[in-house]
N, C-alpha and C positions, 0 to 999 in steps of 0.2 A: 197561176199560182193562187195561193189563198191569202184573203185579207182578213185579219182576226181582231176586229174591234171588240170590246167588252159587252156582253149580252146582258139582257135583263136579270138572268139568273144570278150571274156573278155580280153584277151591279148591287143585288140585294145583299149577297154575301158580304162584299166590302162595306156597304152601308151598315151593317150590323156590326162590324168588326170594330166600329168607333163608339157604338151605343152598347146596350145591353146584349151580350151574345145571345143568339137564338139556337135552337135546335140544329138547324143547317150550319151554323157556324161550327158548332161542337161536333156535327157529324164528319165535315171535311177536316177538321182539326185532327180527330181521333184516326180517321182513316189515313191521313198524311203521315202522321207521326208513327201509326203502327207499321206503314211500309217501312219507313226509316229504321225503325227498330227490328223489323223483319230482315232488313239487309244486314245488320250487325248480327243477328241471331244466326244468319247462315254464314256470316264472316268467321263466327266461332266454330262452325263446321271445319273451315280451313286452316284460318291463321292461328287461332287460340289453340287449337289440336295440335300443332306444331311445338307449341310450348312445352305441352304435357305428355309428349310422345316419348321422349327419353325416360321419363320416371316412370311411366307406366310400362314401356316395353321391357325396361331392365329390373322391374318389380321392385323400384325403390319405394313406390306408394301404390296402394290400390287405386283403381280408377276414380271412385267416387272422392276420397280425400285429396287426390291429385287434382282433379277438377275443382274442388272448392278452394283448394290452396291457390291455384292459378287464377281463379276468380277473383280471390282477395286481393292478389297483387295487380290483376288486372284494373281493378277498381281504384287502387292506391295510384296507379299510373296514370288512370282517366282523370282523377280528382287533382292530381298534381301538374298535369299537363298545362301547357302555357296557352293554348288554343291556336298557335301559329299554324300547325299542319291542318286543322279544321278549316280555317279560312283561307290558307293556301290552295285548298281543294275548291273552296267556293269561288276563288278569284280565276278560275278556269271558266266559270260560267259566263253567257253573253250578258253584257252590262245591262240591256233593257230588261232581260228577264230577272235579273237579280233585284234591279229598281222597282219592278212591278210583278214581284212574285205572286202576289195576291189576284192577278188577272187570271183570264182563261189560259192564255198562254203560258203563264207561270205555273198554274197548276199542271197543265200537260206537260211541262218540263220536269218538274218533280216526279211524277208518277212514271214518267217515261224512262228517266235515267235509273230509277230505283228497280222496277219492274224488269228492265234489261239486264241489270247487274245480278239481281236475284236469281233469274232464269239462268243464267251462264253459271253462276256459284253452284247452284243445286246439280246442274248437269255434270260438272267437273266432280263435284263430291261425290255423285252417284257412282263415278267410274273410280274412285278412290285417287284422283290426281290433284297434288298439291297446287292447285291454281292460286293466282293472285287476286284477292278481293280489291286491292289498290288498283290493278289493271283495269278490273271489270269496271269499276265505278268511273275511272278516268276515261276509258274508252266510251262509256255511255255519255259521259258529259260532252266530250267531243263531238260525239254522234248528234246529240241534241244543239249543239252550238253550231254545227256545219248545217244542219237541216233549217235552224232558224235563220241563218244568213242567206241560204238559197231562197227560201220561202219570202224574206223580207225584201224591201224594196230596192235595196242595193244588189241583191244576189251575188254578194262578194263573200267567199269563204275566209278571207282574211279578217273580216269583221265579226266572225262567228264565236271564235275561240281567242282566248289570250295566248297566241302561239308562243310568246316569249316566255310565260310560265309554263306553258305546256312543254316546251323544249327544256326547261330547268328541271321539271318533275319527271321528264322522260329519261333524262340524262342519269338522274337518281336512280330510277327503277332498272336501267340498263346496267350501270356500274356495279349496284349493290351485289348481285349474284356473283359477279366476277371476283369482288373483295372476298365474298363468303367463301368461295371456292377456295381461293389462293391462302388466305388467312387461316382457315380452319386446317389445311393440309400442312401449313407452316406450324402451326400451334401444336399440331399432333406430332410432328417432328421434333421439336424442342421438347414437349414432354417425355419422349422416349429417351432423349439425351441426358434430362435432369432427373426424371423419376424411373427408377429402375425396377420397382414392384410389378411382378408380372400379373398381378389380380387385375390392375387397373386396364389391362389390353385383352382381357377375356370377354367372351360373349356371355349372355344370361345364360344360366343352365336351368332349364325347365322353370319351375315357380320360386326357385330359391333366390333371395334377396342378396344383393352384394354385401360386402363389408361395410361397417358402419362409417368408415372415412370416405369410402366411395360414394355411399348413399348422401353423406353430407355435401360432397363436391356437386353431385347430380341435382340436389335439392337447391342448392345455391344458383346453379345456371338455369334452373327450372324458373326460380323466382325472378331472376334477372330479365329473362325473356320476357315472361308474363308483364313485369313492370313496364319494359321497354314497349311491349305491343300495346299495352293500354294506353302509354304516353303518346303513341304514334297512331297506330290503327284505330283505336277507339275514337279518335277524333274526327274521323273521317264522317262517320254518321252524325255527330254532333253538329258539325257546321250545317247540314242540310236540315237538321230539326230546327235550328235556331232561326235558318232562312224560312221555314214553314211558319214558325211562330210570328215572325214578323210580318209575312204575307197575311195570315188569318185574324191576328190578334194585335195589329200595330199599335193600338193604344196601350197595351200592356207590355209589350216585349220590344217595341222598336228601339228603346233606349235602355241604358243600364239604369233603372228606375232607383237603385240604392245609392246612387252619387249624391255627395252632399252639396250644401250650397258654395263651399269654397271651390269644389270642382267645376259646378255650373258656370258661376261667375268668373272663374279663371278662363273658360273657354269664351265667354262673352267679351272678356277684356283682350284675349289673344286675336280674336275675330275682329275686333273694332280697329286695334293697331295696325293689322295687316291690310285691311281692307283699303286703308290709304297709300300702302306701299305698293299693293298690287295696281292701284288705280294710275300710280305714276308710270308703271310699266306697259300699261294698256291704253286702250281708247276710252277712257272715262270709266263709267260704271254700266254694267248690263245686269238687269235684275230679273226675278220672275221666271216665266217659262223659258223665256229666251237663254236666258243664263244657264238653265237646266239642261237646255238641248246642246248648248255649245260644250259644256264640261262633259256631258254623255257621250258626245261624238268624239271629243279629245281623248277621254281614257280608253277608247277602244283602241286594239291595235294598229290601226291604220291613221289614227288622230295625230294632227302636228301642231306643234305650239305656235301661236300669233297673237297679236294684240288683243284679239276678242277673247282669247282664254283669259288673259289677265284681267280683262275689263270684266268678264263673267265671274272670276274668282273674286274681285273687289265687290261685285254687287252682292255675291253669295255670303261672303263674310259680314257685310253690312247687314243682311237679312238676319243671319245667324246672331249677331250682336242685338239687334233691335228685338228679337225674338226672346233672348235669354236675360237680358240685362235687368230686368224687374222680376225675375223669375226666382223663387226660393229654392225650389228644387224642380226636377223634371215632373215630380207628381202634381206639383201645383199648376203645370201647364194643361189645358185643354186636351183631352185625349186625342181630338183630330188634328192637333199640332204636331203631335210627337212623331208621326210617320214622316212629316215634311221635313222636320229638323233631322232625322236620321238621314234621310236622302240628301239633305244638303251636307251634313256632315261628312257622309261617305264620298260624295262628289268632291267636295275640298280637298280630303285626304287623299284620295286617288289622284287627283290632278298634282297636288305638290310633289307627290312621290315620282309620278312620271316625269314631271319637270326638273325635279332632282336628277334622276336618272340619266336625262338628257342634256344635263348641265345648264339649264335655262334659268334656274333660280337666281336669287340676287347675289351679286359678287361679294357683297358685305358679309364677312362670316357671320357677325352677331345677327344680322337679319334673317340669313339662311337658317340659324340656329333656331330663331324664333317662327320661322315658317315649318320647318320640320317637328317642331314642339307642338304645334297646332295639328299637325297630321297625326302624330302619336297620340295625343289626347283625344282626338277625334275616333282614332281606332279604338282606344280603350273604352270608349261609350257605346260603340256601335258593334265592336268584335267581342261580345262576352256571351259566355256560356252560363245558363244557370245550374245550379248544383243537381237539381231534379233531374235535368238532362243527362248529367255524367253518370248519375246512379242507374238510370233507366238504361244507358247504353252498356255500362259495365255489366248490369243483370242480363241484358240480352245476349252479349258474348258468352258469359258463364253458361246460361241455359244452352246456348248453341252447341258450346264444346261438350257438355255433359251428354247431350243426346247424338251428337253426330262425329265423335272423336275417332272411333274404332278404325274406320275405314283409312283414313289419313295415318294414323299411328303405325298401322301394319304397313303401309307404302313405305313410310320414313324409316322403319326399324328393319325391315326384311326385303325390300323389293328394289331398293336403289342399288346397293352392293351384292356381289355374288355371295359374300359371307356375311353373316348376321353382325349386326352393329355391336361394338364393343363399348364398355364403359367409358373408355378414353375418347373415342370417337364421338359418342353422343355429347359428352362435357365440351369437347374443343367446339364442334359445331355450334352448341348453345351459346358458349362464351363469346364467340365471334358475332353470332346473330345479335346478342344483346348489345355488344359494344357499337356495331354498325348501326342498330336502329337508334341508340341514344344519340349518335353524331347527328344523323339525319333528324332527328327531333330538335336537336339544338338549332339547325338551319331551317326549321320548318318544312323540310321535304318529306312527303309521303312515299315511304318505300314498303316493300312486301316483305313481311316475316317469313312467309311461305317460301319466296325464293331465296332469301338469304340462307334460312336453315337447311333447306333442301340441296342448294349448291354447296353449303358447308359440309353436309354429309357426304356427298359425293367427292369433295375435296380430300376428307378424311380416308374414304375406301381408296382414293388414288394413292395418297401418300403412304398408304399400309399396304399397296400393291395387293389389294383384296380383289380388285376388279369390279367392274360395273355390270349391272343388268341392263344391257343396251335396249332392251324391248321397253323397260319401265322409263329409262332415260329419255328415249325417242318419244314415249307418250307423254312425258312431263314436258319436254321441249316443245312439242307441238301443241300442248295446250297453251304453254306461255306465248308462242307465236301467233297463235289464233285468237288468244284473247282479246287484243285490241281490235283488230279489224272486225271481229264478229260483234263485240260489243258497241263498237262505232255503228255498225249497221243496225243492230236492234235498237239502238238508242234513237238513231235518225229515223227508222221506220216507225216505231212506236209514236214518236213525237208527231210526224206526220199525220198518222192514223189518229191520233188524239185530236189534232186541230180539225180533220176532217169531221169527226163525230160531234166536236163543238159547234162547227157549221151546220151540220144537219140536225142539231138540237136548238137551233135558233139564232146563230150568229148572223147578223146582216152584214 
C-alpha cells in the first residue's frame, strides 16, 4: 500500500499559505475553486433545470426569463441558507483529510471527488436522464473515504467514512422520492376534488400560454422550488469551497475573521471553565500533538470514549483559552496560529457532540448546557461561508441551467408519462418538491431535487391514470441505482490514482 507524507512541493505550498500568497498558491486555489464551481455548473444542468421545467414546458415563461427568474431565487435561497447542509456533506469526509486538507492527500481528495461527480453528471445529462447531483457527490465522497481507509495504516473501512452520517443522508435520499411520488399523487387528487375548472387539467397546446391564473400558480411553484433548491443543493459545493479555502489560505479563511471581541473572549472564557470540568472526568490534562491525535481518533466512527478523551478535551480547552484570552479579535492573532485554533475548535466541537450522542457528557444539566454551548459557538466560528462564495455558487447554478436545461425539461415534460404533462400535474409535483426540500433543509439533510420532482411527476401520472413510459422510467431508475456504486468506484479509483501520481512526482 502507499505511504503519503507531504512532499517538498506541497510543503512549499503550505508554507506560503501563512505568508504572502505566491503564484503557486493562487494557481491551486483557482484550480480547486474552479472545479467546485464546475460541479455546481453541471448541477445546474440537472437539478435547477427541474425547477424551470414546468414553466418552460407549459409556455408560462420563455426559457431565458425563466432561467433568470429561477437563478434569482436560487441566489436568494443560497444567501439565506443556514450552511447546515454544506457542513453535513463535509461531515461525511474522512477526519484526517478534513483536518489536513492542504496536504497532498487532501488535494487528491478534493480533486478526485469533484472529477468523479462531474463526469457522472455530464454522462447522465447527455442521455437526458434526471440523475441526482446529491447522489453523485455523496457517492464520490464515500469512495474517497473507503480508499483512504484501505490505503491507511488501519486498513479498516469503518474509519473511512462517517457511516452514521452516511446512513442518515442515505435514508433521506431514499425516502424523499417515495414522499414525492405519493404526496404529488395525493395533491393532484385533492385538486380534482376541490378545483373543477377543466383548464387546469389540460396539457399545453402548441406555443399558447396558459390562462393568467394558471401561470400565476406555476410561477409560484417554480419560485418555491428554485428557492428551496438554492437553500439545499446550492450548499453542497459551498462546503467544499470553504474546505479548499481553509486548506490553501488558512491564515485568511480558517476562522470567521469578522467575529468581534465579545465573541472571541466568550469562547476563551467557556474553554477555560470547561477545561477544569473535563479534567475531573479524565486522567489529568493531555495537550499538544497527543491531544490532537486522541480526539482525531475519537471522532472517527470507531472511536470510543475513555478517560484520555476527557483529558485531551481538558488540555485542548486550556490551549484554546490560552491562545485567545489576550486576543482582541482573530485578526490580531498571528496568521500561522489561526489554522491551529480552527483545528482545536473543530476537534473540541465534534468530540463534545459525539459524547453527547453517546450519553457521556456531564449529568449536571447546567454543565452539559455549557459544554454544548461551546460546541455550538465553535461551529459558528469554523462552519461559516463567505458571501462571495454564495454568489459564485448561485451564478454557477444559473449559468449551468441556462446552457443545459433543454434535455431535462423534455424528459420531465414529455417522456415520463404517456400523456403530456398538464398544468395541474406540474404544479402538484413542484409544490411537493418545494415542501420536501424545505423540510430536509431544516434538518440539514442533502436531498435530490431531481429525485423528488421526477418522482412527483410520475406520481401525478399514476394518479391521473395517464400511464408511464416504462422505458424512460426504467432508464431513470437505472441511473438512480447505478449512481452511488459508480461514483463510489470512480471516487476511490481517482483518489488512488492521484496518490500514485503524487508518489511518482517525488513523495518519499
